[in-house]
PDB file of the backbone (N, CA, C, O) and the ligand in Angstrom, with CONECT records:
HET     ZN  A 101       1
ATOM      1  N   MET A   1      -3.797   5.863 -13.396  1.00  0.00           N
ATOM      2  CA  MET A   1      -3.390   4.480 -13.670  1.00  0.00           C
ATOM      3  C   MET A   1      -3.583   4.210 -15.155  1.00  0.00           C
ATOM      4  O   MET A   1      -4.661   4.464 -15.693  1.00  0.00           O
ATOM      5  N   PRO A   2      -2.550   3.698 -15.826  1.00  0.00           N
ATOM      6  CA  PRO A   2      -2.704   3.390 -17.245  1.00  0.00           C
ATOM      7  C   PRO A   2      -3.699   2.251 -17.477  1.00  0.00           C
ATOM      8  O   PRO A   2      -3.929   1.423 -16.596  1.00  0.00           O
ATOM      9  N   GLU A   3      -4.279   2.224 -18.669  1.00  0.00           N
ATOM     10  CA  GLU A   3      -5.248   1.201 -18.996  1.00  0.00           C
ATOM     11  C   GLU A   3      -4.612  -0.183 -19.147  1.00  0.00           C
ATOM     12  O   GLU A   3      -5.153  -1.200 -18.714  1.00  0.00           O
ATOM     13  N   LYS A   4      -3.424  -0.168 -19.790  1.00  0.00           N
ATOM     14  CA  LYS A   4      -2.724  -1.437 -20.036  1.00  0.00           C
ATOM     15  C   LYS A   4      -1.256  -1.305 -19.594  1.00  0.00           C
ATOM     16  O   LYS A   4      -0.708  -0.205 -19.526  1.00  0.00           O
ATOM     17  N   CYS A   5      -0.643  -2.451 -19.299  1.00  0.00           N
ATOM     18  CA  CYS A   5       0.779  -2.485 -18.968  1.00  0.00           C
ATOM     19  C   CYS A   5       1.578  -2.201 -20.212  1.00  0.00           C
ATOM     20  O   CYS A   5       1.366  -2.859 -21.231  1.00  0.00           O
ATOM     21  N   PRO A   6       2.509  -1.227 -20.173  1.00  0.00           N
ATOM     22  CA  PRO A   6       3.282  -0.902 -21.377  1.00  0.00           C
ATOM     23  C   PRO A   6       4.255  -2.016 -21.776  1.00  0.00           C
ATOM     24  O   PRO A   6       4.728  -2.017 -22.912  1.00  0.00           O
ATOM     25  N   VAL A   7       4.571  -2.963 -20.886  1.00  0.00           N
ATOM     26  CA  VAL A   7       5.538  -4.016 -21.181  1.00  0.00           C
ATOM     27  C   VAL A   7       4.866  -5.272 -21.721  1.00  0.00           C
ATOM     28  O   VAL A   7       5.256  -5.787 -22.769  1.00  0.00           O
ATOM     29  N   CYS A   8       3.845  -5.769 -21.000  1.00  0.00           N
ATOM     30  CA  CYS A   8       3.237  -7.043 -21.419  1.00  0.00           C
ATOM     31  C   CYS A   8       1.824  -6.898 -21.960  1.00  0.00           C
ATOM     32  O   CYS A   8       1.245  -7.869 -22.449  1.00  0.00           O
ATOM     33  N   GLY A   9       1.248  -5.662 -21.877  1.00  0.00           N
ATOM     34  CA  GLY A   9      -0.088  -5.468 -22.433  1.00  0.00           C
ATOM     35  C   GLY A   9      -1.230  -5.920 -21.530  1.00  0.00           C
ATOM     36  O   GLY A   9      -2.379  -5.964 -21.970  1.00  0.00           O
ATOM     37  N   PHE A  10      -0.935  -6.258 -20.275  1.00  0.00           N
ATOM     38  CA  PHE A  10      -1.973  -6.707 -19.359  1.00  0.00           C
ATOM     39  C   PHE A  10      -2.979  -5.570 -19.106  1.00  0.00           C
ATOM     40  O   PHE A  10      -2.588  -4.429 -18.856  1.00  0.00           O
ATOM     41  N   ARG A  11      -4.280  -5.899 -19.174  1.00  0.00           N
ATOM     42  CA  ARG A  11      -5.310  -4.917 -18.941  1.00  0.00           C
ATOM     43  C   ARG A  11      -5.586  -4.846 -17.445  1.00  0.00           C
ATOM     44  O   ARG A  11      -6.025  -5.832 -16.852  1.00  0.00           O
ATOM     45  N   TYR A  12      -5.335  -3.690 -16.822  1.00  0.00           N
ATOM     46  CA  TYR A  12      -5.391  -3.578 -15.376  1.00  0.00           C
ATOM     47  C   TYR A  12      -6.802  -3.671 -14.816  1.00  0.00           C
ATOM     48  O   TYR A  12      -7.004  -4.287 -13.770  1.00  0.00           O
ATOM     49  N   GLU A  13      -7.780  -3.076 -15.485  1.00  0.00           N
ATOM     50  CA  GLU A  13      -9.164  -3.073 -14.962  1.00  0.00           C
ATOM     51  C   GLU A  13      -9.785  -4.413 -15.315  1.00  0.00           C
ATOM     52  O   GLU A  13     -10.361  -4.574 -16.391  1.00  0.00           O
ATOM     53  N   ILE A  14      -9.666  -5.379 -14.403  1.00  0.00           N
ATOM     54  CA  ILE A  14     -10.136  -6.735 -14.678  1.00  0.00           C
ATOM     55  C   ILE A  14     -11.645  -6.762 -14.803  1.00  0.00           C
ATOM     56  O   ILE A  14     -12.183  -7.398 -15.710  1.00  0.00           O
ATOM     57  N   GLU A  15     -12.339  -6.074 -13.897  1.00  0.00           N
ATOM     58  CA  GLU A  15     -13.793  -5.927 -14.024  1.00  0.00           C
ATOM     59  C   GLU A  15     -14.143  -4.583 -13.415  1.00  0.00           C
ATOM     60  O   GLU A  15     -13.333  -3.979 -12.713  1.00  0.00           O
ATOM     61  N   LEU A  16     -15.345  -4.122 -13.685  1.00  0.00           N
ATOM     62  CA  LEU A  16     -15.764  -2.818 -13.191  1.00  0.00           C
ATOM     63  C   LEU A  16     -15.755  -2.809 -11.646  1.00  0.00           C
ATOM     64  O   LEU A  16     -16.338  -3.686 -11.009  1.00  0.00           O
ATOM     65  N   GLY A  17     -15.094  -1.821 -11.071  1.00  0.00           N
ATOM     66  CA  GLY A  17     -15.047  -1.729  -9.614  1.00  0.00           C
ATOM     67  C   GLY A  17     -14.113  -2.717  -8.964  1.00  0.00           C
ATOM     68  O   GLY A  17     -14.210  -2.964  -7.762  1.00  0.00           O
ATOM     69  N   PHE A  18     -13.192  -3.297  -9.749  1.00  0.00           N
ATOM     70  CA  PHE A  18     -12.263  -4.291  -9.189  1.00  0.00           C
ATOM     71  C   PHE A  18     -11.431  -3.729  -8.048  1.00  0.00           C
ATOM     72  O   PHE A  18     -11.128  -4.445  -7.094  1.00  0.00           O
ATOM     73  N   TYR A  19     -11.062  -2.467  -8.133  1.00  0.00           N
ATOM     74  CA  TYR A  19     -10.143  -1.905  -7.151  1.00  0.00           C
ATOM     75  C   TYR A  19     -10.831  -1.352  -5.897  1.00  0.00           C
ATOM     76  O   TYR A  19     -10.165  -0.737  -5.064  1.00  0.00           O
ATOM     77  N   TRP A  20     -12.120  -1.548  -5.744  1.00  0.00           N
ATOM     78  CA  TRP A  20     -12.781  -1.139  -4.508  1.00  0.00           C
ATOM     79  C   TRP A  20     -12.189  -1.898  -3.343  1.00  0.00           C
ATOM     80  O   TRP A  20     -12.052  -1.350  -2.249  1.00  0.00           O
ATOM     81  N   GLY A  21     -11.837  -3.149  -3.563  1.00  0.00           N
ATOM     82  CA  GLY A  21     -11.234  -3.949  -2.496  1.00  0.00           C
ATOM     83  C   GLY A  21      -9.877  -3.423  -2.053  1.00  0.00           C
ATOM     84  O   GLY A  21      -9.430  -3.693  -0.938  1.00  0.00           O
ATOM     85  N   ALA A  22      -9.219  -2.664  -2.943  1.00  0.00           N
ATOM     86  CA  ALA A  22      -7.917  -2.128  -2.608  1.00  0.00           C
ATOM     87  C   ALA A  22      -8.031  -1.103  -1.473  1.00  0.00           C
ATOM     88  O   ALA A  22      -7.056  -0.848  -0.766  1.00  0.00           O
ATOM     89  N   MET A  23      -9.214  -0.521  -1.301  1.00  0.00           N
ATOM     90  CA  MET A  23      -9.422   0.414  -0.186  1.00  0.00           C
ATOM     91  C   MET A  23      -9.263  -0.318   1.133  1.00  0.00           C
ATOM     92  O   MET A  23      -8.719   0.228   2.092  1.00  0.00           O
ATOM     93  N   TYR A  24      -9.735  -1.546   1.179  1.00  0.00           N
ATOM     94  CA  TYR A  24      -9.607  -2.311   2.432  1.00  0.00           C
ATOM     95  C   TYR A  24      -8.159  -2.733   2.651  1.00  0.00           C
ATOM     96  O   TYR A  24      -7.673  -2.754   3.782  1.00  0.00           O
ATOM     97  N   MET A  25      -7.467  -3.075   1.544  1.00  0.00           N
ATOM     98  CA  MET A  25      -6.044  -3.380   1.645  1.00  0.00           C
ATOM     99  C   MET A  25      -5.279  -2.168   2.177  1.00  0.00           C
ATOM    100  O   MET A  25      -4.421  -2.292   3.052  1.00  0.00           O
ATOM    101  N   SER A  26      -5.605  -1.003   1.635  1.00  0.00           N
ATOM    102  CA  SER A  26      -4.953   0.230   2.047  1.00  0.00           C
ATOM    103  C   SER A  26      -5.234   0.527   3.512  1.00  0.00           C
ATOM    104  O   SER A  26      -4.352   0.967   4.249  1.00  0.00           O
ATOM    105  N   TYR A  27      -6.482   0.281   3.927  1.00  0.00           N
ATOM    106  CA  TYR A  27      -6.848   0.501   5.326  1.00  0.00           C
ATOM    107  C   TYR A  27      -6.038  -0.449   6.231  1.00  0.00           C
ATOM    108  O   TYR A  27      -5.537  -0.037   7.278  1.00  0.00           O
ATOM    109  N   GLY A  28      -5.916  -1.708   5.821  1.00  0.00           N
ATOM    110  CA  GLY A  28      -5.134  -2.660   6.595  1.00  0.00           C
ATOM    111  C   GLY A  28      -3.673  -2.259   6.712  1.00  0.00           C
ATOM    112  O   GLY A  28      -3.062  -2.397   7.771  1.00  0.00           O
ATOM    113  N   LEU A  29      -3.119  -1.761   5.608  1.00  0.00           N
ATOM    114  CA  LEU A  29      -1.718  -1.322   5.597  1.00  0.00           C
ATOM    115  C   LEU A  29      -1.573  -0.095   6.534  1.00  0.00           C
ATOM    116  O   LEU A  29      -0.597   0.020   7.276  1.00  0.00           O
ATOM    117  N   SER A  30      -2.560   0.806   6.479  1.00  0.00           N
ATOM    118  CA  SER A  30      -2.494   2.003   7.351  1.00  0.00           C
ATOM    119  C   SER A  30      -2.528   1.615   8.818  1.00  0.00           C
ATOM    120  O   SER A  30      -1.791   2.172   9.632  1.00  0.00           O
ATOM    121  N   VAL A  31      -3.389   0.654   9.158  1.00  0.00           N
ATOM    122  CA  VAL A  31      -3.474   0.198  10.549  1.00  0.00           C
ATOM    123  C   VAL A  31      -2.150  -0.426  10.978  1.00  0.00           C
ATOM    124  O   VAL A  31      -1.683  -0.234  12.101  1.00  0.00           O
ATOM    125  N   LEU A  32      -1.558  -1.185  10.044  1.00  0.00           N
ATOM    126  CA  LEU A  32      -0.253  -1.790  10.352  1.00  0.00           C
ATOM    127  C   LEU A  32       0.795  -0.710  10.631  1.00  0.00           C
ATOM    128  O   LEU A  32       1.578  -0.836  11.572  1.00  0.00           O
ATOM    129  N   ILE A  33       0.813   0.342   9.826  1.00  0.00           N
ATOM    130  CA  ILE A  33       1.772   1.437  10.024  1.00  0.00           C
ATOM    131  C   ILE A  33       1.531   2.131  11.350  1.00  0.00           C
ATOM    132  O   ILE A  33       2.474   2.453  12.072  1.00  0.00           O
ATOM    133  N   VAL A  34       0.231   2.368  11.677  1.00  0.00           N
ATOM    134  CA  VAL A  34      -0.107   3.013  12.949  1.00  0.00           C
ATOM    135  C   VAL A  34       0.421   2.167  14.110  1.00  0.00           C
ATOM    136  O   VAL A  34       0.989   2.706  15.060  1.00  0.00           O
ATOM    137  N   LEU A  35       0.238   0.861  14.038  1.00  0.00           N
ATOM    138  CA  LEU A  35       0.684  -0.013  15.110  1.00  0.00           C
ATOM    139  C   LEU A  35       2.218   0.000  15.235  1.00  0.00           C
ATOM    140  O   LEU A  35       2.770   0.132  16.327  1.00  0.00           O
ATOM    141  N   VAL A  36       2.876  -0.140  14.091  1.00  0.00           N
ATOM    142  CA  VAL A  36       4.348  -0.211  14.115  1.00  0.00           C
ATOM    143  C   VAL A  36       4.933   1.104  14.641  1.00  0.00           C
ATOM    144  O   VAL A  36       5.829   1.093  15.486  1.00  0.00           O
ATOM    145  N   VAL A  37       4.423   2.241  14.137  1.00  0.00           N
ATOM    146  CA  VAL A  37       4.941   3.553  14.558  1.00  0.00           C
ATOM    147  C   VAL A  37       4.617   3.797  16.030  1.00  0.00           C
ATOM    148  O   VAL A  37       5.455   4.284  16.789  1.00  0.00           O
ATOM    149  N   GLY A  38       3.390   3.450  16.422  1.00  0.00           N
ATOM    150  CA  GLY A  38       2.986   3.655  17.806  1.00  0.00           C
ATOM    151  C   GLY A  38       3.803   2.841  18.803  1.00  0.00           C
ATOM    152  O   GLY A  38       4.259   3.352  19.826  1.00  0.00           O
ATOM    153  N   VAL A  39       3.975   1.566  18.481  1.00  0.00           N
ATOM    154  CA  VAL A  39       4.769   0.698  19.361  1.00  0.00           C
ATOM    155  C   VAL A  39       6.225   1.133  19.380  1.00  0.00           C
ATOM    156  O   VAL A  39       6.871   1.117  20.428  1.00  0.00           O
ATOM    157  N   SER A  40       6.747   1.528  18.206  1.00  0.00           N
ATOM    158  CA  SER A  40       8.144   2.009  18.135  1.00  0.00           C
ATOM    159  C   SER A  40       8.324   3.245  18.981  1.00  0.00           C
ATOM    160  O   SER A  40       9.313   3.361  19.705  1.00  0.00           O
ATOM    161  N   LEU A  41       7.368   4.192  18.903  1.00  0.00           N
ATOM    162  CA  LEU A  41       7.471   5.393  19.710  1.00  0.00           C
ATOM    163  C   LEU A  41       7.439   5.066  21.199  1.00  0.00           C
ATOM    164  O   LEU A  41       8.182   5.641  21.994  1.00  0.00           O
ATOM    165  N   TYR A  42       6.573   4.141  21.552  1.00  0.00           N
ATOM    166  CA  TYR A  42       6.447   3.771  22.958  1.00  0.00           C
ATOM    167  C   TYR A  42       7.784   3.276  23.526  1.00  0.00           C
ATOM    168  O   TYR A  42       8.204   3.666  24.615  1.00  0.00           O
ATOM    169  N   PHE A  43       8.433   2.409  22.752  1.00  0.00           N
ATOM    170  CA  PHE A  43       9.682   1.838  23.269  1.00  0.00           C
ATOM    171  C   PHE A  43      10.900   2.708  22.994  1.00  0.00           C
ATOM    172  O   PHE A  43      11.779   2.819  23.848  1.00  0.00           O
ATOM    173  N   LEU A  44      10.969   3.327  21.815  1.00  0.00           N
ATOM    174  CA  LEU A  44      12.173   4.092  21.466  1.00  0.00           C
ATOM    175  C   LEU A  44      12.188   5.503  22.070  1.00  0.00           C
ATOM    176  O   LEU A  44      13.246   6.017  22.432  1.00  0.00           O
ATOM    177  N   ALA A  45      10.987   6.132  22.178  1.00  0.00           N
ATOM    178  CA  ALA A  45      10.922   7.500  22.682  1.00  0.00           C
ATOM    179  C   ALA A  45      10.433   7.519  24.126  1.00  0.00           C
ATOM    180  O   ALA A  45      10.125   8.581  24.665  1.00  0.00           O
ATOM    181  N   ASN A  46      10.361   6.347  24.751  1.00  0.00           N
ATOM    182  CA  ASN A  46      10.002   6.219  26.177  1.00  0.00           C
ATOM    183  C   ASN A  46       8.639   6.818  26.471  1.00  0.00           C
ATOM    184  O   ASN A  46       8.513   7.690  27.331  1.00  0.00           O
ATOM    185  N   ASP A  47       7.611   6.352  25.757  1.00  0.00           N
ATOM    186  CA  ASP A  47       6.188   6.740  25.937  1.00  0.00           C
ATOM    187  C   ASP A  47       6.021   8.280  25.960  1.00  0.00           C
ATOM    188  O   ASP A  47       5.779   8.863  27.017  1.00  0.00           O
ATOM    189  N   PRO A  48       6.153   8.926  24.788  1.00  0.00           N
ATOM    190  CA  PRO A  48       6.028  10.395  24.734  1.00  0.00           C
ATOM    191  C   PRO A  48       4.562  10.833  24.939  1.00  0.00           C
ATOM    192  O   PRO A  48       3.664   9.993  25.003  1.00  0.00           O
ATOM    193  N   PRO A  49       4.329  12.172  25.042  1.00  0.00           N
ATOM    194  CA  PRO A  49       2.938  12.662  25.185  1.00  0.00           C
ATOM    195  C   PRO A  49       2.087  12.286  24.014  1.00  0.00           C
ATOM    196  O   PRO A  49       2.604  11.959  22.945  1.00  0.00           O
ATOM    197  N   THR A  50       0.759  12.327  24.198  1.00  0.00           N
ATOM    198  CA  THR A  50      -0.189  11.880  23.158  1.00  0.00           C
ATOM    199  C   THR A  50      -0.032  12.643  21.854  1.00  0.00           C
ATOM    200  O   THR A  50      -0.140  12.057  20.777  1.00  0.00           O
ATOM    201  N   TRP A  51       0.228  13.973  21.941  1.00  0.00           N
ATOM    202  CA  TRP A  51       0.321  14.762  20.706  1.00  0.00           C
ATOM    203  C   TRP A  51       1.496  14.272  19.837  1.00  0.00           C
ATOM    204  O   TRP A  51       1.432  14.387  18.613  1.00  0.00           O
ATOM    205  N   VAL A  52       2.545  13.740  20.432  1.00  0.00           N
ATOM    206  CA  VAL A  52       3.672  13.210  19.665  1.00  0.00           C
ATOM    207  C   VAL A  52       3.224  11.961  18.894  1.00  0.00           C
ATOM    208  O   VAL A  52       3.561  11.779  17.724  1.00  0.00           O
ATOM    209  N   TYR A  53       2.459  11.113  19.578  1.00  0.00           N
ATOM    210  CA  TYR A  53       1.926   9.918  18.901  1.00  0.00           C
ATOM    211  C   TYR A  53       1.072  10.341  17.700  1.00  0.00           C
ATOM    212  O   TYR A  53       1.276   9.870  16.581  1.00  0.00           O
ATOM    213  N   LEU A  54       0.109  11.240  17.955  1.00  0.00           N
ATOM    214  CA  LEU A  54      -0.818  11.657  16.905  1.00  0.00           C
ATOM    215  C   LEU A  54      -0.094  12.292  15.727  1.00  0.00           C
ATOM    216  O   LEU A  54      -0.371  11.962  14.574  1.00  0.00           O
ATOM    217  N   THR A  55       0.825  13.194  16.011  1.00  0.00           N
ATOM    218  CA  THR A  55       1.539  13.916  14.946  1.00  0.00           C
ATOM    219  C   THR A  55       2.426  12.954  14.135  1.00  0.00           C
ATOM    220  O   THR A  55       2.431  12.997  12.905  1.00  0.00           O
ATOM    221  N   THR A  56       3.158  12.105  14.820  1.00  0.00           N
ATOM    222  CA  THR A  56       4.059  11.197  14.116  1.00  0.00           C
ATOM    223  C   THR A  56       3.304  10.185  13.286  1.00  0.00           C
ATOM    224  O   THR A  56       3.653   9.944  12.131  1.00  0.00           O
ATOM    225  N   VAL A  57       2.273   9.589  13.860  1.00  0.00           N
ATOM    226  CA  VAL A  57       1.485   8.589  13.119  1.00  0.00           C
ATOM    227  C   VAL A  57       0.800   9.239  11.900  1.00  0.00           C
ATOM    228  O   VAL A  57       0.853   8.708  10.791  1.00  0.00           O
ATOM    229  N   ALA A  58       0.164  10.386  12.125  1.00  0.00           N
ATOM    230  CA  ALA A  58      -0.544  11.059  11.024  1.00  0.00           C
ATOM    231  C   ALA A  58       0.423  11.431   9.912  1.00  0.00           C
ATOM    232  O   ALA A  58       0.130  11.211   8.737  1.00  0.00           O
ATOM    233  N   THR A  59       1.584  11.998  10.275  1.00  0.00           N
ATOM    234  CA  THR A  59       2.564  12.393   9.271  1.00  0.00           C
ATOM    235  C   THR A  59       3.051  11.184   8.496  1.00  0.00           C
ATOM    236  O   THR A  59       3.151  11.229   7.270  1.00  0.00           O
ATOM    237  N   THR A  60       3.355  10.105   9.200  1.00  0.00           N
ATOM    238  CA  THR A  60       3.841   8.907   8.537  1.00  0.00           C
ATOM    239  C   THR A  60       2.829   8.361   7.548  1.00  0.00           C
ATOM    240  O   THR A  60       3.181   8.031   6.416  1.00  0.00           O
ATOM    241  N   VAL A  61       1.584   8.262   7.964  1.00  0.00           N
ATOM    242  CA  VAL A  61       0.564   7.712   7.081  1.00  0.00           C
ATOM    243  C   VAL A  61       0.351   8.635   5.872  1.00  0.00           C
ATOM    244  O   VAL A  61       0.206   8.155   4.748  1.00  0.00           O
ATOM    245  N   ILE A  62       0.333   9.951   6.096  1.00  0.00           N
ATOM    246  CA  ILE A  62       0.099  10.896   5.002  1.00  0.00           C
ATOM    247  C   ILE A  62       1.239  10.845   3.998  1.00  0.00           C
ATOM    248  O   ILE A  62       1.017  10.872   2.788  1.00  0.00           O
ATOM    249  N   VAL A  63       2.488  10.770   4.524  1.00  0.00           N
ATOM    250  CA  VAL A  63       3.652  10.722   3.622  1.00  0.00           C
ATOM    251  C   VAL A  63       3.647   9.429   2.833  1.00  0.00           C
ATOM    252  O   VAL A  63       4.036   9.437   1.665  1.00  0.00           O
ATOM    253  N   LEU A  64       3.223   8.318   3.418  1.00  0.00           N
ATOM    254  CA  LEU A  64       3.253   7.006   2.761  1.00  0.00           C
ATOM    255  C   LEU A  64       2.008   6.720   1.933  1.00  0.00           C
ATOM    256  O   LEU A  64       1.914   5.659   1.316  1.00  0.00           O
ATOM    257  N   THR A  65       1.041   7.653   1.907  1.00  0.00           N
ATOM    258  CA  THR A  65      -0.211   7.404   1.183  1.00  0.00           C
ATOM    259  C   THR A  65      -0.005   7.050  -0.281  1.00  0.00           C
ATOM    260  O   THR A  65      -0.651   6.113  -0.751  1.00  0.00           O
ATOM    261  N   PRO A  66       0.851   7.736  -1.036  1.00  0.00           N
ATOM    262  CA  PRO A  66       1.041   7.321  -2.441  1.00  0.00           C
ATOM    263  C   PRO A  66       1.535   5.878  -2.563  1.00  0.00           C
ATOM    264  O   PRO A  66       1.095   5.135  -3.439  1.00  0.00           O
ATOM    265  N   LEU A  67       2.457   5.491  -1.672  1.00  0.00           N
ATOM    266  CA  LEU A  67       2.923   4.095  -1.690  1.00  0.00           C
ATOM    267  C   LEU A  67       1.840   3.111  -1.311  1.00  0.00           C
ATOM    268  O   LEU A  67       1.697   2.056  -1.929  1.00  0.00           O
ATOM    269  N   LEU A  68       1.056   3.474  -0.258  1.00  0.00           N
ATOM    270  CA  LEU A  68      -0.026   2.602   0.174  1.00  0.00           C
ATOM    271  C   LEU A  68      -1.048   2.395  -0.940  1.00  0.00           C
ATOM    272  O   LEU A  68      -1.538   1.286  -1.156  1.00  0.00           O
ATOM    273  N   PHE A  69      -1.354   3.468  -1.630  1.00  0.00           N
ATOM    274  CA  PHE A  69      -2.301   3.443  -2.724  1.00  0.00           C
ATOM    275  C   PHE A  69      -1.851   2.431  -3.807  1.00  0.00           C
ATOM    276  O   PHE A  69      -2.634   1.599  -4.267  1.00  0.00           O
ATOM    277  N   ARG A  70      -0.597   2.533  -4.183  1.00  0.00           N
ATOM    278  CA  ARG A  70      -0.076   1.657  -5.227  1.00  0.00           C
ATOM    279  C   ARG A  70       0.057   0.191  -4.753  1.00  0.00           C
ATOM    280  O   ARG A  70      -0.328  -0.739  -5.461  1.00  0.00           O
ATOM    281  N   TYR A  71       0.602   0.015  -3.555  1.00  0.00           N
ATOM    282  CA  TYR A  71       0.795  -1.350  -3.096  1.00  0.00           C
ATOM    283  C   TYR A  71      -0.522  -2.042  -2.790  1.00  0.00           C
ATOM    284  O   TYR A  71      -0.623  -3.260  -2.935  1.00  0.00           O
ATOM    285  N   ALA A  72      -1.531  -1.294  -2.371  1.00  0.00           N
ATOM    286  CA  ALA A  72      -2.849  -1.884  -2.147  1.00  0.00           C
ATOM    287  C   ALA A  72      -3.402  -2.416  -3.475  1.00  0.00           C
ATOM    288  O   ALA A  72      -3.993  -3.495  -3.515  1.00  0.00           O
ATOM    289  N   ARG A  73      -3.210  -1.662  -4.550  1.00  0.00           N
ATOM    290  CA  ARG A  73      -3.696  -2.125  -5.853  1.00  0.00           C
ATOM    291  C   ARG A  73      -2.887  -3.343  -6.324  1.00  0.00           C
ATOM    292  O   ARG A  73      -3.451  -4.281  -6.887  1.00  0.00           O
ATOM    293  N   VAL A  74      -1.596  -3.329  -6.100  1.00  0.00           N
ATOM    294  CA  VAL A  74      -0.753  -4.461  -6.487  1.00  0.00           C
ATOM    295  C   VAL A  74      -1.185  -5.707  -5.723  1.00  0.00           C
ATOM    296  O   VAL A  74      -1.297  -6.787  -6.302  1.00  0.00           O
ATOM    297  N   MET A  75      -1.433  -5.552  -4.386  1.00  0.00           N
ATOM    298  CA  MET A  75      -1.879  -6.690  -3.588  1.00  0.00           C
ATOM    299  C   MET A  75      -3.219  -7.197  -4.096  1.00  0.00           C
ATOM    300  O   MET A  75      -3.462  -8.403  -4.141  1.00  0.00           O
ATOM    301  N   MET A  76      -4.081  -6.272  -4.476  1.00  0.00           N
ATOM    302  CA  MET A  76      -5.402  -6.668  -4.999  1.00  0.00           C
ATOM    303  C   MET A  76      -5.227  -7.498  -6.268  1.00  0.00           C
ATOM    304  O   MET A  76      -5.897  -8.516  -6.444  1.00  0.00           O
ATOM    305  N   LEU A  77      -4.333  -7.066  -7.145  1.00  0.00           N
ATOM    306  CA  LEU A  77      -4.092  -7.800  -8.385  1.00  0.00           C
ATOM    307  C   LEU A  77      -3.506  -9.184  -8.109  1.00  0.00           C
ATOM    308  O   LEU A  77      -3.895 -10.164  -8.743  1.00  0.00           O
ATOM    309  N   TYR A  78      -2.575  -9.260  -7.166  1.00  0.00           N
ATOM    310  CA  TYR A  78      -1.928 -10.544  -6.882  1.00  0.00           C
ATOM    311  C   TYR A  78      -2.882 -11.506  -6.180  1.00  0.00           C
ATOM    312  O   TYR A  78      -2.902 -12.693  -6.507  1.00  0.00           O
ATOM    313  N   PHE A  79      -3.686 -11.012  -5.206  1.00  0.00           N
ATOM    314  CA  PHE A  79      -4.538 -11.895  -4.418  1.00  0.00           C
ATOM    315  C   PHE A  79      -5.819 -12.264  -5.167  1.00  0.00           C
ATOM    316  O   PHE A  79      -6.266 -13.408  -5.090  1.00  0.00           O
ATOM    317  N   PHE A  80      -6.414 -11.318  -5.887  1.00  0.00           N
ATOM    318  CA  PHE A  80      -7.736 -11.569  -6.472  1.00  0.00           C
ATOM    319  C   PHE A  80      -7.786 -11.439  -7.979  1.00  0.00           C
ATOM    320  O   PHE A  80      -8.821 -11.726  -8.580  1.00  0.00           O
ATOM    321  N   GLY A  81      -6.689 -11.010  -8.616  1.00  0.00           N
ATOM    322  CA  GLY A  81      -6.714 -10.781 -10.052  1.00  0.00           C
ATOM    323  C   GLY A  81      -5.971 -11.829 -10.841  1.00  0.00           C
ATOM    324  O   GLY A  81      -5.765 -11.670 -12.044  1.00  0.00           O
ATOM    325  N   SER A  82      -5.560 -12.917 -10.175  1.00  0.00           N
ATOM    326  CA  SER A  82      -4.806 -14.003 -10.790  1.00  0.00           C
ATOM    327  C   SER A  82      -3.612 -13.502 -11.596  1.00  0.00           C
ATOM    328  O   SER A  82      -3.357 -13.939 -12.718  1.00  0.00           O
ATOM    329  N   VAL A  83      -2.893 -12.570 -10.979  1.00  0.00           N
ATOM    330  CA  VAL A  83      -1.689 -12.037 -11.618  1.00  0.00           C
ATOM    331  C   VAL A  83      -0.486 -12.556 -10.847  1.00  0.00           C
ATOM    332  O   VAL A  83      -0.501 -12.601  -9.617  1.00  0.00           O
ATOM    333  N   SER A  84       0.538 -12.941 -11.562  1.00  0.00           N
ATOM    334  CA  SER A  84       1.769 -13.365 -10.896  1.00  0.00           C
ATOM    335  C   SER A  84       2.984 -12.806 -11.633  1.00  0.00           C
ATOM    336  O   SER A  84       2.908 -12.421 -12.799  1.00  0.00           O
ATOM    337  N   TYR A  85       4.077 -12.777 -10.931  1.00  0.00           N
ATOM    338  CA  TYR A  85       5.301 -12.234 -11.486  1.00  0.00           C
ATOM    339  C   TYR A  85       5.883 -13.181 -12.525  1.00  0.00           C
ATOM    340  O   TYR A  85       5.979 -14.383 -12.277  1.00  0.00           O
ATOM    341  N   ASP A  86       6.269 -12.666 -13.671  1.00  0.00           N
ATOM    342  CA  ASP A  86       6.910 -13.467 -14.681  1.00  0.00           C
ATOM    343  C   ASP A  86       8.201 -12.792 -15.072  1.00  0.00           C
ATOM    344  O   ASP A  86       8.185 -11.733 -15.698  1.00  0.00           O
ATOM    345  N   PRO A  87       9.361 -13.413 -14.699  1.00  0.00           N
ATOM    346  CA  PRO A  87      10.647 -12.743 -14.926  1.00  0.00           C
ATOM    347  C   PRO A  87      10.944 -12.476 -16.411  1.00  0.00           C
ATOM    348  O   PRO A  87      11.802 -11.651 -16.723  1.00  0.00           O
ATOM    349  N   LYS A  88      10.250 -13.161 -17.325  1.00  0.00           N
ATOM    350  CA  LYS A  88      10.595 -12.935 -18.739  1.00  0.00           C
ATOM    351  C   LYS A  88      10.149 -11.545 -19.184  1.00  0.00           C
ATOM    352  O   LYS A  88      10.608 -11.051 -20.214  1.00  0.00           O
ATOM    353  N   TYR A  89       9.242 -10.897 -18.406  1.00  0.00           N
ATOM    354  CA  TYR A  89       8.802  -9.540 -18.754  1.00  0.00           C
ATOM    355  C   TYR A  89       9.524  -8.472 -17.937  1.00  0.00           C
ATOM    356  O   TYR A  89       9.153  -7.299 -17.978  1.00  0.00           O
ATOM    357  N   GLN A  90      10.560  -8.881 -17.193  1.00  0.00           N
ATOM    358  CA  GLN A  90      11.280  -7.917 -16.368  1.00  0.00           C
ATOM    359  C   GLN A  90      11.963  -6.901 -17.261  1.00  0.00           C
ATOM    360  O   GLN A  90      12.581  -7.247 -18.268  1.00  0.00           O
ATOM    361  N   ARG A  91      11.841  -5.621 -16.868  1.00  0.00           N
ATOM    362  CA  ARG A  91      12.482  -4.556 -17.628  1.00  0.00           C
ATOM    363  C   ARG A  91      13.967  -4.524 -17.309  1.00  0.00           C
ATOM    364  O   ARG A  91      14.370  -4.688 -16.157  1.00  0.00           O
ATOM    365  N   GLN A  92      14.762  -4.317 -18.323  1.00  0.00           N
ATOM    366  CA  GLN A  92      16.190  -4.163 -18.102  1.00  0.00           C
ATOM    367  C   GLN A  92      16.446  -2.706 -17.766  1.00  0.00           C
ATOM    368  O   GLN A  92      16.103  -1.819 -18.548  1.00  0.00           O
ATOM    369  N   LEU A  93      17.043  -2.452 -16.612  1.00  0.00           N
ATOM    370  CA  LEU A  93      17.329  -1.078 -16.188  1.00  0.00           C
ATOM    371  C   LEU A  93      18.722  -0.662 -16.576  1.00  0.00           C
ATOM    372  O   LEU A  93      19.130   0.466 -16.296  1.00  0.00           O
TER     373      LEU A  93
HETATM  374 ZN    ZN A 101       3.088  -6.091 -17.478  1.00  0.00          ZN2+
END
């Protein structure tokens, strides 16, 4: 993670250990994924054997881990870091 935002210069590390809370956000997101995938399998795959649940859920969570890691930190910044979106700093693609 970079120390500062390359666009607006925002310093990401607000205080020491600020992102410890992001672990709980990540855990919550993982539980949400487990529930959504599990319920989807139950209804779409007509209640498959347990190993199908375990394999599918584990694979989904592992594949999405980089996204969960980043979004948990973003949620932490938005909820507890007093950060909000400002369109004037939007990058032109
Ligand atoms: Zn920025």
